[in-house]
N, C-alpha and C positions, 0 to 999 in steps of 0.2 A: 504494500500500500504506500502510496505517495501522500505525504501530509504537507500541505502548503498553508501559509498565512496570507490572507488577502484582506484588503480594506474595502469599505464601501466604495463602489464605482470601479473597482479593479476586476479583472477577469482572468480566466485560464483558457487555453485552447487545447482541444483533443483532436489530434490529426489536423487536417486542413480545413475542416468544415463544421466543427462543433465548438461552440463557445459557451462557457458558463460564467455568468457575471454575478457579482454580489450587488444586489439592488438595495437591501436595507438590513440593518442590524438592530435588534431590540432585545436587550437582555441576553438570554441564552439562545435566542432564535435568530436565524438569518433568512433572508428571502433571496432565493436564487432565480436568475433568469437564464434560460437555456435556449440557445439558438442552434438548430440542427436541421439538416435536410428533411423534407417531408417523408422520405422513405425510411427514416430512422425513428423507431418508436421510443418515446421517453415516458417512463412510468416511475411513480414512487415505488420503492422496493416492496412495501406491504401489498400494494395493488398488483404488482407483477407476480408475486408469490401466490396471491389469490387466483389470478388468471391461470397460472400453471396448474394449481390444484383442480380448478374447474375443468380444464382441458383433460387432465388425467381421468377425472370422474366421467367425463363425456366419452372418452375412449373405452373405458370399462363398460359403460352402459351400451355403447354401440356394439361392443364385442358380444355382450350377452344377447342383444337383439339379433345379431347375425346368427348366433348359435340357435336361438329359438326359430328363426326363419329357416335354417337348414333342417331342423327337425320337422317342421311343417312340410317342407318340400320333399 
């Protein structure tokens, strides 16, 4: 992990086309601005993990549905 210190108004770059800016700092919270190409998804980690779990559950449900369909056919 790379740990950086940044002040309000400063930014970091990831590659050539992703920029993370410090927009505001209040107490222990910071507000980030993220500029990235439209084809790159940007999620909060907890939302990303929830999406992954829902995708896994969907695959399991689809697998069971396919097994039931095979039994019927």
